[in-house]
N, C-alpha and C positions, 0 to 999 in steps of 0.2 A: 512224359508223365512219371513221376516216381511214386511206386506203390509198394505198400508193405502189407502183407496178408498175414493174419494170425489164425483165424480158425480155432479147432478145438485144443490145439496145443498152446494156446496163449498163457495158460496158467504158469507162473513161474518166469514169464517174459517181461516182468516189470523193469528190470534193468535196462533191457534193449530198448523198449518202448519210452522210458523216461530219459534215455540219453540221446534221443533224436529229437532235434527241436525245429519247429517251423517258424516262419517269419513272414507278416503281411505288412509292408510298409504304408504310410499314407502320403507320401510324396513331400512331407514337410519336415521329416526327421522322427515324427513319432511313428508308433507300430502297434500291432497285436503280436504277441509271441507266447509260445508255450511248448509243450512237449506232446508227442504222440500219446502217451499215456494220459495225459489230462494233468498230471502232477505240475505244479509251479516249484520248479527245483531251483529257481534263482529269484532274487528280490526283484529283478527287472522284468520278470514275466507278468503279463496282464493282457486283457482283450482290449483295453483302451489306454495306451501310454501316450500321453500329450507332449509334444515339444514346447520348450520355453523360449526364452530370448535367443537362445543358441539351441541347436539340435542336441547339445550334451545335457542341457539343463531341463530334462524330461520330468514328467510327474506321472505317477502311476495312479490311475483311476479305478475302472472296473477291474477288478482282479481276476474273476472268474465268474462263470454262469453254469452252474451244475445241473444237469438235467436228471430228472427221475421219471420213470414210467409207472402210472398208475393202471394196473391191468383190471379187467372186468371182474376177476376172482377176489379183487381187494388187495392183491399183493402190490407192494410198492418197492420198485427195483431201481436203485441209483445208479447212474451211468457216469457220474463223476469220479474224481479221485483227489484226495487230499492226504498229505503227510503231516503227522503232528509231532512235537518234541517228544512225546511219549514213545514214539518209534512205531506207532500204529499207522497204517496206510487204510483210510476209511474215507469214502466207500471204495470198493475195488471194482469200479465199472471197467477198467481196462481188461478185465478178465472176459467181459462180454464184447469187446471190441473185435469185430470180424475182419475189417479192413480199414486201413488209412491210405489215402493217396493225396498227391499234390498235382493237381491238373490245372494247366493255365496259371501256375503259381499260387493257387488257393488251396487250403487245407480242406480235407473232407473225410469225416468219419463215418463209419457204419457199424452199428451196434445191432446184435441179435438177442431177443429175449423170448424164446420159444419160436412161436411163428411170427411174432413182431419184429419187423426190422425198421430202424429209424436211422435216418442219415442227417449229419450236420454239415453245413457249409458256413464259411466265414469269409468276409471281405471288408476292406476299408474303401471308403469313398475318396478317390484320388484328389489331393489338394486340400482336404478338409479332415479334421480329427473327428472321424465318425466310423464306428464299426457296425457291421450288420451281421446277425448271426441267424441263420435259417435253419429249422429243423423240419424235415420232411418224412412222412410215412411212406415206406417202400412197400411193406407187405403186412398183412395181419390188421388188427383194429376191429372196433374202435378202441383207443386208449387216451388217457389223459396225460398230458405232458406238463411237469412242473419244473420250473427254471428258477434256482436259488441265486440271487445277485450277492456276491461277496465283494465289497467295496473297501477302498481306502483313498486318501489323497494325501500324496507324500512325494519327497524327491525320490528319484529312481534309485539313487544311490544309497538311501537309509531304509529305515523301517519306521512303522507306527505302532505304538502299543496302547493296551486298553487302560493303563494309568493315566493317559491323557484325555483330553476332551473327547466326547462322542462325535462323530461326524454329524454335521447338520443335514438334515433332509427336509427338503421343502416340497410338499406334495403338488402335483400337476396332473392334468388329464393323462391317464394311462401309465403313470409311473411317478417319478421324483427327480428333483435336481439336488445333486449331492455337493454340498460345500459351495454352492453358488458357482461350481466349476464344470460340471457336466451333467447331462441328463440322461435318464434310463426311460425307454419307452417300449411298451409291449402290451399283451393281451391280459386281462384277468389279474392285474397288480394287486398285491396284498403286502402293505408295509409291515416290517417286523421292527428292527431296531436294537440289535445287541451284538455284543463281540464274539467272535470265534477266536478263542485264544491258543496261542502256541502253533500257528502254521509254521512248518519246517521247510527250509530250503537246503537240499542236501548239496548243490552245487557250491553255495556260499560257504557251507561247513568244510568242504574239501579245499576251499580257496583260503582257509584260515579266517573268515569273516563270520560276523555274528549271523547266526542262521535262522532266526526266528522272528515273526512279527504276528501281530493280531489284526484279523480282518473284521469288518463291520458287516454284519448280515443285515442288509438294506431291506430286504423283502424277497417277494417270489411272483413270478409270472405262472398263469395257468391257462390252459385251453384244451380242447378235445381234438385229436386226429381221428376223424371217423372213417376215412377210406384213403386207400394208397393216393398219393399226390397231394393230400392235404399238407399245409404247412403251419407251423407256429414260429413267429420270427420276433426277434428283439433288436432295437437299435439302442446304441449309446454313442453320444457325441459331446463335444466340448460347447458348453452352453454360452452361446454368443448370440448377437442380434440377427445373424444370418437365418434365412428361412429354414424351416424343418427340413431334414433330408428326405429324399424320395423313399418309397417303401424298401424294406430290407431285401427282397427278391431282385428288384430293380438294382440296387447297389451292387448285388452279387453278378447280375448279369452284365452290368456295365463294367465291372471290374475285370471279367472274362473276356469281353470284347477288347477292353484297352490292352491287356496283357498279350492277347494275341497280336494285336497292332504292333506292340513293343517288339516282339519276336520277329514279325515279318519285315519290320524296318531294318533290323540287323542282317537280314538275308543269311541265316545260318546254313552251313553246309550239311549238317547232321543234328541229331537230336541233343548231343551233348552241348554243342554250340548254342543250340536254342535255349537249353537250360541255363547256360552261362549268361547269355544275353539278358534273360529275365532276371537272373541274379544281379546282373550289373545295374538294373534299373532301380533296384532298392536303394542304391547309395547316392543317385542323383536326386537332389531335392531343391525345393525352393523355400528359403528361409522367411522368417517374419517380415522382412524388407523386401521381399519378393526377389531376391538375389538368387542366382544358381550356385549351389555348393556341393559339396561332396561329404557325406558321412564315412568316416574312415572305418567304423565297424560297429555292427550291433551285438549286444544291447547297451554298451557303456561308452563308446566313443563319440565325439562330434567331429567336427572339422578340423583337420591338421594338413598345412600345406604340403609337407613332404609327401604324405599319403596320396593326397589329391593329385599331384604332379606326377608321382610315379604311375597312378592308376589312369591318367589322363587319355593316353591313347587307347586303352582296353575300354574304358567306360564310354568315351565319346566318340573316337574315330572308328572304332570296330563296331559300333551299334547304331550308326546313322544319326548321331546327335552332334554333328559338327556346329550347327548354328547355336546350340546350347554351350558348346564348348567354347565357341568364340566369346561368347557373353561371360562365361566364367573367367577366361583369361584376362579379359579386360578388366573385371572387377578385382581379380588378385592383382593385377599390374598397379591398381591404385593404392595398394597397401606397401608398396615398396618404400623402405626408409632407409637412407644411408646405404643403399645398394643391397638391402636384405629384404626378403619377402616376409611378412608376417607369418609366425608360424601356426599359432592356434589362439583361440579365446575360451577353450575348455576350462582353463584355470580361473576364469572369471575376470581376465585381463588380456589384451592382445600382447603376445611375446614375440620377441625377436631373438631366438636362440638356437639356430640351426645353421650349420655352415653349407649343408648339400640341399636344403629345399630351394634356396633361390636358384641353384644350378639345375635342379631338376625342372624349375619353371622355364629356364632358357631352352632346355630340351624339349619340353611340351609345346612352346611356342614354334620352334623349329619343326617339331613333327606335324604340327598343325598346318603349317604353311606348306610343307612337303607334300603332305598326304591330300590337302584339300585344294591346293593352288590359290589359297587366299592371300595373295600379296597384299591386299589392302590392310589386313590386320597386321602383317609383318612390319608395313611402313608405318602405321600407327603405333605400334609398340616399340619400334627400333630405337627412339631416342632413350626410352626407359632401359631397354636392353644395354645400349651403350653406357648408360649411367651405372648399370649393375657392374660391368668390366671396369669402369674408371673408379668405382668406389672400392672394388678389390684391389685394384693397383695401389691406390692411396692408403688402403687400410681402413677396415671399419670395426664394429664391435667384436669382442671376445678374441681380439688378436688375430682376425681373419684378414690376411693380407698376402699379396704376391711377393714371394722372395725375389728380389731384383737379381740375385745371382744366378737362378736357375729358370725363373719364370713358373715355378711350381706355387701352389697354394698352400699356405700353412695356416694353422688356426690353434686355438686353445688357451684357456686361462684356468688357474686352479679352480676346482669345484665345477667345471662346466663339462657337459657331454653333449657336444654339438652335431654329432653324426647320427645315423639312423640307430646305431647301437648306443641308445642314450639312456639305458637303465640305470637307476640309483637305488642303493640300499643306505637307509638313514641319511639320505642327503649326499652321500658319496658315490660318485660314478663308478660303476663296475668296469667298464671298458672306456676310460676317457679318450683315449686315441689322440692326444695331443701330437702335434707336429703335422706331417703331410700324409694324410690317409689315402690310400690307393684309389679308392672308389671316388673320393673327392676330387682328386686330380685329374682322374679319367673324366669325369663330369666337367670340370673346369675347361679341359682341353676340348672336349665336345661342344660345350657351350660357346667358347670363343670362336670355334669354326662355325658353329650355327649363326651366330651374330654376324660373323664376316659374310657368310652367304646371303644373309638377309640385307646387309648393308650393300652388297653388289647387286641384288635384284632391285634395290631402291635407286641405284645409280650413285652411290655414295663411294668415297675412297674407303677402302678396307685394308690398305697396306699395313698400318700399324697393327690392326688385328692380327693379320697373317704372319707378321714378325713374332709377335707374342705367342702365336700358336706354335710356330716353328721352334721357337726356344724351349717352350715347355715340353713339346713332344721329344725334342732332342735329350732333355735332361731325364724325362720319364723312362726312355728307352735304355739310357745309360745306367740309371740308379735303382729302378725298381725290380729287375730280375734278381732273384735270391739265388745262392748257391744251391739250396735244397732242390731246385727244379721248378718252383713256382714263383709268384711275385711276393714282395715284402708287403705286409699289411699297412705298416706306418713307416715312413721315413723321418729321421731326425726327431725321434720320439724322446722325451725326457727319460733318462736311464733310471731304474731303480737305485736305491742307496748302494753306492760302490765303496770299497775301502779308499782311504785318503789316495788321491792320485788317480782314481778311476775316470772313466769317460763320463761326461755329462750327458750325452745323447747316444742313441743306439738305433738301430734299423730293425724293426719287429718283424719277424718272418713267421709268426704263428699262422697256421694254415686255416685261413677263414675265407668265406665266399665272395668277399668284397671286390677282389680282383677280377671277378667276372666281367664287370663293367668296363675293365681295360681291353677287353676283347669284344664286347657285345655291342656297345653303343655305335649309332651310325658313323660318328667321326671318332672311333676309338684310337688310341694311341698306338695299339700294337695289333698286328695281325696274329690271330690265335695260333699258339704252338700247340699241335695235337697232343703232345706229351704232356704239357703243364695243364691243359684242360682235362686230360684224362686223369692226371693226379689228383686234381680238385675233385672230379666226379667220384673217383675211387673212395675218397676219404669222407665225403660230404654228402653225396646224393643218396636220398632215401625215395621210398615211394610217394611221399608227400612234399617232397621239396628238398632243400639243401639245409644241412646242419650249419649253425653259425660258428662253430669251432670243430676241428677234427678230434676224433676220440683219442688220438695219440698225443694230442697237447696238453701240457699242464692247465689245470683249471677247468677241464672239460666236465660237464654235468650233463648226465643222460636223461635226467627227469625234470620237466617242467610243472612241478607239484608243490604242494605244501601252501604255507602262509605267504603274505605279500613279499617279505624278505626272501624266503627261498625261492618263490618264482622269479622275483626281479634278479636274483644273483644268477639264476640260469638263464634268463631271457636271451642273452647273446653269448653264452657260454656252452653252447652245444644244441640248444633247442633248434628244432626244425622250422623253417619259414618258407610256407608254399609260394610266396610271392618270387622267391628267388629262382623258380623254375624258368622264369622268363629270360633273365640274363644267361642262365646256363643253356638253355636251349638255342638261344642266339649264338653263344660261343661255340657250342658242340657244332652246330650246322656249319659255321664258317670253318672250323677246324677239320670238317669232313667226318666228324664222328657220327655213329647211328643215333637216331632220336626217335625211331618208330614206335618204341615201347615207352617212351618217357612219361607219358601222361596217364598210363593205365591206373596206377595207383590213385592219382587225384580224381579220375573218372569215377572209380568205385567210390571214393570218399564223398561224392555227391548225394549219397544215400545213406550216410552212416553218422553225421553229427549235425551240422546245420544243414538241414534238407535243401537240396537244390543249390547249394552255395560251397564256399571253400573257407576253411578256418583260418584264424589268424597265425596259429603256431601248432606244433606237435612235440611229443617228447623226442629227444635225440636218439634214444636207445629203442630198439625193437621191443613190442610191435608199432612203435611210433603213434601211439594213442593221440587223437586231436586234443588240443588245449586252447586256451585263450578265447577271444571272440569266436563264436560259431560262423559268424557272417562278416567277412573282412574285404574291403573294397580292393586293396592292391593284390590280395591273392586271386580273387576273382578276374580281376583286370589283366593280370600278368598270364594267367592260364588261358584266358581267351585269346589274348593277343598273340601269345607264342604258338598256341595251338593252331590258330588260323594261319 
């Protein structure tokens, strides 16, 4: 359980309570999400966010359900919180917040107004876009409770303004249907119907994006809490022909039971591992066509194959989901084209634009068979995996091909950013890394070895694969070690503009974390050198993961802040990535370096940003404040895998 106590000192704690975010997923890619303080600090926050055709094409529906207590004295005390473009935070219900906790993955607030204590619990119905919000009187009373429903219906990446058409509200028993898209239901419904103008999202302002929107005040629910134990509940769900959901209290109870089962299935060794197992559950979803998939990060990412495959072992094999993982690997294999795995459909079309996502897929299949003994799946996918190797030998999109001279994998065309360091500013790659990137070739060598092993398990000839593997390993060991004591980041990279007669290519020795895969993968090309791993750790390791570039290197940026161009420019130029803790831990263990204190900072991080989860990124410079998505799949997966 993650618990945050406030008590009498809560005044002035808005910043702390507004920077801690909670997430409740629906198992489909939708969610409920907000802050401990109750402020909607992001355009993505809402109590009912519904997935579309893909997990990334979400719609925000019910934005907030703000409670107010009507005391017998006649006083009306509002427990919610809104921030407005004027700079006002009103109401200031967070000042009455006595405690917030995250038990069994579900958020729970407790407010105190004199001797009246009211608790709120929130849950989603797994496998359905439905949120249940339950308010319970803990002590005091009787009091009346009023719940104001602020609504919208818009793309999660945008905003809706009052200068457009009003939201359509169709009355139904106990509530209303909004825009024909979702339904509100609860006691004592009174429709309203006007705009609340200028709701302000402070996190969007910090990201250099438009921070304001207008919300439609649809109406209010109202009922009396007469004695401790009494509840007032509201349901909101995507309006579809399915039967109405069960009562809100049953939804909350069922969600608690399910989350406990999720944790039990993972067989955690301690409370931290239990927290990570439940965090992992948020990313494994069933899409509209009932396929198993992985959400890369909440609240703005959908499915990305590279993220999915890096996360595979942590999300599926470390949490007792091997059967779902088998299903996912089969469905992803069906997307192979010209030896490449589809990268994402987040952009509105299926894209094949990654050099490493396919190689991570080879790794995921190999790990699945090794860990589970599922040789049937290995046999089934082997023709496709051999096809991947053949396509890379022949050459495929974006100049991705095996160099026949050394067996190493080269890639890159002008304007492309094919590795995981894929950020662009105004369409120009920040770190194009054309040539032979170190982690790509470590993955290539690891992948060829894995396919050879699967071929032998299937009784097939693997001599050609072994020869290819041996050639690439020999070249890797000869060429990648750099005079500085670590590994080159890219070999045969196009050189910057040189004077007439200068070299056309060079070997890039910037100190980056990508080389860790050369020591950490199961079939890594190199045995870890303690000195080299130590140099990487000394320059890049932080409490929240590893920097993407050493502070001593030209181009280092220590803050992942500002508008889109500033943030993308720093994304892989010093920004910390928690997922890299996995490769570092593996390499350090193999090198005989101590790892006992490696996860302390990340364990503390579980209660300071995306509650119960691990962020996408953090600032490269101290104090390494978390940035990016508060809930990121590969960050959770690699911490869980490496820590276990």
